[in-house]
C-alpha positions in Angstrom: 119.4 -178.6 11.1 119.1 -181.9 13.1 117.6 -185.2 11.8 114.6 -184.2 14.2 114.1 -181.3 11.5 113.4 -183.7 8.5 109.8 -185.4 8.4 109.8 -188.4 6.3 106.0 -188.4 6.3 105.4 -184.8 5.3 108.7 -184.7 3.1 109.5 -181.0 4.8 112.3 -179.8 6.6 112.5 -177.0 9.1 114.7 -174.2 9.5 114.9 -173.1 12.9 116.2 -169.3 13.5 118.4 -169.0 10.2 118.7 -165.4 9.3 116.9 -162.6 11.6 116.1 -165.4 13.8 113.2 -166.5 11.2 112.4 -170.4 11.3 110.3 -171.8 8.3 109.0 -175.1 6.6 110.1 -176.0 3.4 108.6 -178.7 1.5 110.5 -180.8 -0.4 110.3 -182.6 -3.7 109.9 -186.1 -4.2 113.2 -186.4 -5.5 115.1 -184.5 -2.7 112.8 -186.6 -0.2 114.3 -189.8 -1.8 117.6 -188.6 -1.3 117.3 -187.8 2.0 115.8 -190.6 3.0 119.0 -192.5 0.9 121.0 -190.4 3.4 119.5 -191.5 6.7 120.1 -194.9 5.3 123.7 -194.5 4.6 123.9 -193.0 8.1 122.3 -196.1 9.7 124.5 -198.5 7.3 127.4 -197.0 8.7 126.1 -196.6 12.5 125.9 -193.1 12.7 123.7 -191.6 15.6 120.2 -191.6 13.6 118.6 -189.5 16.8 116.6 -186.9 16.1 119.2 -184.4 18.1 121.8 -185.3 16.1 123.3 -182.8 13.5 121.7 -183.3 9.9 125.1 -182.9 8.1 127.3 -185.0 9.6 131.0 -183.5 9.9 133.5 -186.5 10.0 136.3 -184.1 11.0 134.9 -182.7 14.3 133.1 -185.9 15.3 129.5 -185.2 14.3 129.3 -181.5 15.2 128.0 -179.4 13.2 129.2 -177.9 10.3 130.2 -174.0 10.4 129.4 -172.0 7.1 133.1 -171.6 6.8 133.9 -175.2 7.6 131.2 -176.5 4.8 132.4 -174.4 2.3 136.0 -175.6 3.3 134.9 -179.1 2.6 132.8 -178.5 -0.3 135.5 -176.4 -2.5 137.9 -179.6 -2.8 134.8 -181.5 -4.1 133.8 -178.8 -6.6 137.1 -178.9 -7.9 137.8 -182.6 -8.4 134.0 -183.0 -10.2 135.3 -179.0 -12.4 132.7 -177.3 -11.2 133.3 -173.6 -11.6 131.6 -170.4 -11.6 131.9 -168.6 -14.9 135.2 -166.7 -13.4 136.6 -170.1 -13.3 136.3 -169.7 -9.4 134.7 -172.4 -6.9 131.0 -171.7 -6.5 130.0 -170.4 -2.7 127.1 -171.3 -1.2 125.4 -168.7 -1.7 126.0 -169.0 -5.4 123.7 -171.9 -5.4 121.3 -169.9 -3.3 121.4 -167.1 -6.6 120.9 -169.7 -9.1 117.7 -171.5 -7.3 116.1 -167.5 -7.1 117.1 -167.0 -10.8 116.1 -170.3 -11.8 112.7 -170.4 -9.7 112.2 -167.1 -11.8 113.1 -168.3 -15.2 110.7 -171.3 -14.7 107.7 -169.0 -14.0 107.9 -166.9 -16.6 108.1 -169.6 -19.1 105.5 -171.3 -17.6 103.6 -167.8 -17.9 103.2 -167.7 -14.1 102.0 -164.4 -12.5 105.8 -164.0 -11.4 104.5 -160.7 -8.9 102.0 -162.7 -7.0 105.5 -165.6 -6.9 107.5 -163.3 -5.4 106.3 -163.3 -1.8 106.3 -167.2 -2.1 110.0 -167.4 -3.1 111.3 -164.8 -0.2 109.6 -166.7 2.2 110.8 -170.3 1.2 114.8 -168.8 1.0 114.2 -167.3 4.9 114.1 -163.5 3.5 112.1 -160.7 5.5 110.5 -159.3 2.9 110.8 -159.5 -0.9 113.2 -156.6 -1.2 115.6 -159.1 0.0 114.5 -161.5 -2.8 115.7 -159.1 -5.6 118.9 -159.3 -4.9 118.9 -163.0 -6.3 116.8 -161.8 -8.9 119.8 -159.9 -10.9 119.3 -158.8 -14.7 120.7 -162.1 -15.9 120.0 -162.2 -20.1 117.8 -165.3 -19.6 115.6 -163.8 -17.4 115.5 -160.3 -19.6 114.9 -161.9 -22.1 112.0 -164.5 -21.0 110.7 -160.5 -19.1 110.7 -159.3 -22.4 109.0 -162.0 -24.4 106.1 -162.0 -21.9 105.8 -157.7 -22.4 105.5 -158.0 -25.9 103.0 -161.2 -25.9 101.1 -159.1 -23.3 101.5 -155.0 -24.6 103.3 -155.6 -28.2 100.3 -154.7 -30.1 100.0 -151.0 -28.5 103.7 -150.2 -29.3 102.9 -148.9 -32.3 106.7 -147.8 -34.4 107.3 -144.5 -35.3 109.0 -143.7 -38.8 111.7 -141.0 -39.5 111.3 -139.0 -42.3 112.6 -141.1 -44.7 110.1 -143.7 -43.7 112.2 -146.1 -42.0 111.2 -146.9 -38.3 113.0 -145.6 -35.4 
């Protein structure tokens, strides 16, 4: 990504030719757009290049060249350790762990808001740059809060249709 991929006026970020050579335009919420603007001001104050063809994330170790995935992970790892940010297994999170958390939290938010989740899956797939919603299902592993939200929604809509049966002693089965 370059500085020219960020559009301040529209608050969008162009992701060019990512996986499967797909490009997409991501809308950014106001909080992220403000952070982007703060970052660009900090770059200008440090007299780092602000031309549109300069890499968006400045890699000081390589004189401003783009980060590789491995290089970015290597730079973030020590920061996560210093800030005590670990996974449930006490490991430093990987970049894809954040993608997974984003996807799961979007699904969870939609369930809690009462949104038609099935209709939103193509939107999530596009936002994440997936070729289809089948790829997005990878991120929707059946974690406990998601399972509970889906079960509660099902019970609200169809709970009256399920009639418990009784065994010979009159207990529910």
